[in-house]
N, C-alpha and C positions, 0 to 999 in steps of 0.2 A: 760250172762253166759255162755251159751253152745255152742258161740263162741270162747270163752277161751278157753274152754273145748278140742274144738275141734281141735284147732291151737295151744295149747301148748306148744308143742314142737319146733315148728316149732318159734314161738316166743322166746322160751328161746335160741336157738340155736343161735337166730340173735342178742339176746342182749351179748351172750357168746361172741361173734366172734368181736362183738364193741369192748368188754374188752380188747380183747387182743390184737386189732388193737393200739388202747388208750396205753395201757403197753407199746405195742413196739416201739412206738414212742416217747413216754417219756426216753424208757431208750437210742433210738439212741438221742436224743435229748442231755441227758446228759452226754453219753460217749464218742459218735464214731460223732457226726457233725464236718465232719471237720473246721479249720481255714484257712480263707484266708490269704495269704502271700505275699508281694509283693514284688516283685524281682527287684533290681536294674540293669539295662542293666550294660556289660560291653566293648561287641563288636563292637567298634567302630573304626575302623582302615582304611586305604589307602590303594588304589589300582592304580597298576599302567597299563594302556588301554594304548590300539595302537589306531586306528584308530575310528570312531567315526559317523554310520549315525541313526539318532534320531528314523526311520522311520521301525529300523529292532529290531525285537520283538524278538530277539534271546536274551540269557542270557551269560551274558561277563564271561569272566574268572576269578575267584576269588580267584588264588593261589597265591599271590602277596597283599594278605593283611597283613599288618603288626598290631600290638597293638596298641591303639592310646596313647595319651600323656597328662595327668595333666588331666584328667578325675575326675572331683568333684561329686559323688554319692549323694550328698546334695541336698536333695528337698525339704527343713524346714526352708523359709523366719523368722523365727521367731529369729534366732541369728543375725540379721541385724543392723549394725554399725548404730543407729537412732541419732549419732550427731552432734551438727550442724554446718553451715558454719562458724561460724565468731568468735564462743566459747561463746557468750553471749546464757542466757536459755531461752528458747522455753516457749511463754506466757503460762498462765495453764487458765484450763477453759474452758469457750467457747470464750476468748479473741483471735485475728484474730493478727498473726504477718505483719508487713509492707515486712517484707522480708522472704524468707525461708530460716528457721532456723531447720526445722523438725517436725513444730506442726503444728496447723489450722493458713492459711496463706489468708491473703487478695489476692482475684483476681478484675484485672480490668474489664470492658466489653468494648472491644474497636470497635464492629461494631454494629450497630442495626439490620442489616438484614442475614440472611444466605450467606455460600459461599460457594464455592466449590473450591477445591487442593489448598490449600494457600501455599507457598513455603518461606521458607528463601533462596537468593539469594548467589549463592558466592563469593558475594561483599557485601554483610549484610543488604539486602532490602528485606523487606515482601511485596509479589505479592502477590495478589488472582482473583475470579472471583465472581462478587455481583451476587447471584440468582436473586437479587429484578429488578434490572435494566439494566444486560445484559453488564455492562462494566466491567473492571476490573482496579485495586486501586495499589498503592503502598501507602508503609510510609515511607515518606519520611526524613531527617536529624532532622528537627523542630516538628517529631513525629505527624504528620500532614497525613491523606489520602490526596492523589492526583491521577485521573485517569490518566492513562497508556496511554489511547486513548481514542478520544473521539467518536469512531466508537463502534455503540451497536451489540451485540452480542447477537441473541435472543436464548432463550430454548439450549444454552451449554449443556450436558450430563456429560462429562470429557474432563480435559485439564491435561496434559503430559507435564509440563516444561523442558527449558534447564536450567542449573544448572546456566548460569548467568542469569537467567530468562529473557532473552532478544527476546528469540522464546518461544511460547508454540504449542501443536497440540490440537487440538480441536473437540470432537468430539460429534455427533448431532443424536435425536432419531430414524432418516432415515437410519443412517447409514454413514452420510455424513463427512469428516473428512479434516480438512485445517490446514496450518501450517502456523501460524502467525506471523511476525517479527514485535516487537513494536518499535524497532528503523528506519527501513523506513516506518513500516506501512503500508505493504504490506503481501500478502495472498497469497497462493500455495494452490491448491488442492492436496488431496493424495486421492490412490486408496480408492474405498470402503470395499475390501477385505481384507487390511490391519487393525492388529490392534496387542495392547500389543505394546507400542513402547516405547523406550528408547533413548533417548539422549547419544550421546558421550559425552566426557568430555567439548571438544572444541565446543558442541551444530554443525557443520559439518556436523555429520552423524547421523542416524539413525538406532537401530535396531530395526525388526519387528515380525511377522507371516503373512506371504500373507497366507489366507486360501482360494482358488479356491473351487469349487461348488463341486469337484475329489477329493479325498481322496488325488487319486494319487498326486495332485496338489497342495498340502499344504508345505511352506517351512519355514523354518527360514532366514530372508536376512536382509542386511544389503544395506543402500543407503543413497548418496547424504542426505540432510533435505529438499532438495525441493521435496524430491522425484527421484530423476533422478537418472541414473546409477544402479539400483535395481541389487544386485544381491547374489545368492543361498549361503548360510552356508551349510545349512544342510535339505535334505527331512525329513516333521516329521508327516508324512503320519496321523495316526489314534491319534497319542500321543501331540498334542497340549497342551492339558491340564498341560502337565507335562514339557514344556517349558517355563523358562521367561526370557525374553527381559529385560535384566539389567547389561550395559553396565557399567562394574569396571571403575573406575577413574585412574586406572595407565595404561589403554587403552589397556590391554590386554585381556582382553573378553569380548563378547557380551552378551554375553547368560548363563543361566544355565540351565542344565536337569538334570531328575531326572527319575529313575527306581527303580520298587519295588523290593527289596530282601526278604520280608517276611513280614506277616502282622506288626511286628512292626519296620523295617529298609528300608530304599532307598537308594540308589547310586546315590551320586550329580555328574554330568558330569560338566565340563566348559570349555565354545564353546570358543574356538581363533578365530582369523579373518583370518589364514593364516595356517589353518589346524594341529595346534601345538598339540604336544604329552604328553599334560596336566596331571596330575596326578586326577583323583578323590577321594570323601571320603564318605565313609556310615555315615548315619546319624538315627539316633535313633527316626525315629517316621514318621509319615503323616504330611499332609497340611503345606507344608514346605513354610515358606515368609521368603526372602533373606534379606538384605542389605548392601552395601558396608562399609564400615570406608573410612574416608577421603582417606586417600592414595592407597586406593584398598588391601592391605596386610591381611584384618581380615576380616569377614562374620561374623556378627550378624545374627542369624536366629531362628526361632520358630520351631517347630513340636509339636503335641499328639499321645499320645500313650497310650495304655491303663494299664499299669504299673503308670501312673499319671491321672487316672478317665478319660482318653480322656478330658485333658484340655492344654491347650499349654506351651510349655517350653520354656526358652529363652536359648540358647548356642551360646558360641563364637568357630572360629575355623579360624587356620591359613588357606590365601588362595592364595597365590602364588606365582609360582614357583615350588620349590621344597621343601618347608614346607607346601604344600597342605594338609589339612589333622591332623596338628599337634597342639600340645596345646589345646587340643579341653576341653572345659571347662562348665559345667551346672551351670549358673549363679543363678540359684533353685527362679527364678520370674515367676510364672505362667503372661503369657502374650506374644502380639504376637508382632513380629517385624514390623510389625508397627505402633503400637505405641509408639516407640521408635525414637529417632534420636542421631545421632553423631555431638557432637558440636564441638569434634575435633579430632584428628584419636586415642586417646586414653581415651575419657570419652561422657559418652553416659549419656540421660535423656529417662527415656520411664514411662509412665501409667501404674499401676500396681489396676487390680482390688483389690478393697478390700475383694469379693469375688464372685467364679466362680461356676456355677451351673455345677454339673457334663456332663461333653460330650457338655462342649463350643468349645470344639477343631473344634469335630464334627460337630458344630451346634452352629458359633460363634453369633446368635441374640438370642440363651439364655443370653448373657453379655449384651445386648442392652441398659438395665436398672439399670448396674450396678455403682455403683460410682467408682473412679481411686486414688489412691495415686501414687506421683510421687519420684521418685528415681535417685540417681545418682551413675554412676557404672564408675569405671578405669579396662580397658579392659586388664591392661598390667598383676594387681593383680589380678581380679576378683572378688574385691571386690563392694560392693555397699551399700550406704548409702542411708535411707528415709528422703527425702529435704523438703516434704511439704504435709499435709493435705490440698486441696480446699477449700477455704472458702466454696463456693458454691459446693454442691454437684456435682460432673461432671464424663458423660462418657467420658473421653479424646480421639481426636484423633489430626494428623496430628499437632505432636510437634514439633515446631522451636527455635532454638537458636542460636542467633547471635556470633560472633567467639568470642567476647569480656566476653561473658556468664553473662550479668548483667540483662536481661530480657530471660523470657521463654515464650513463647505464644502457643497457642492450640486451636484447635475449640470443642469446647460440642457437642457431635452427637445430642444430643438431641434438641439442639438450631438451631447449624448451624453456630452461630456465634464466631468470635475469641475473649478470651481471652488473658490476661497476668498477669504474677507475676512476681516478682522484687524478682532475686535472689543476688543481690550486692546494 
């Protein structure tokens, strides 16, 4: 009691200050706490540039920026048309449909082993590398899996296919690279310091990044498919992560290159084979993933930004000649371009996660355990339709569809196996 009398004034002062702070916090929480407002970006124009040196750290002149066209600011997929493909009603409850008509849909397991980088070739053949036995397989016209070669390729780490599936660049854990021709059953060795390959439409040439040990000896290159007659398109210096060797189907562009404008925007440059003066275009986000349409006149791409919780958003934009940057459309689907495929020049199939944790664009591994829905997109109108909910919850990658669009194939990221869904 004597102690309390001694420090009475101090204790009362502490209690009084605590009450003042508590009262002030309650008043701020009730009347003055700011609301968080999401702003939809609208500045997505095109820029006409002159020469291009990818190792140049200078900023381009943005004086020629023009307004974008057909920007769709809607980022809510709730209004997607879930209508079916053939007029039949989707099964109700837990019953799965044999056909993809907008609801729960049966899936068929095609492989028992995990596969690597499967492809639907330009002549509608499914081809892939089997991780378990080290062989390459194809699905023949009778629906049977047969080997492409008797040769065993041990521990292949990555496969880059030519569009016709007759050639593939194989990469190994020790950095070795070879180009194997399945028609001739012959292989050639490529330089270890080449990486990120892309075949030309005919398969006769490749583009890649030549990564010398010295930063001054790094280039975007083209070469014959066997590695001969290599030629530099541009120096890339320390900007290799911003260079994307993705050869366009119309044979006009060998690679794309991005340069930051601000936190939420980048500029995309189109790198031609003959120093062409292509336009560039502004995209609203980072984490750029591009995919060409069949004719190379449209670019499907995904980016993430702070206005979408750092999650990926899917976009379309014209990407040929004077139309570069026109008809930009936000498809209002949160997924990556790598989870999509063009079935024709105007039809795209995409796997869209049911739920994405915030920040999945920045850290894609956050979405490794999500399950996906399948959508079909009309790139002319920008409309999209839910076509299937796979019967077995799947984290879908490597979507493949033949030109007749009867069957959709995909790999499950968790099992690595190939599955199929009947579209027609």
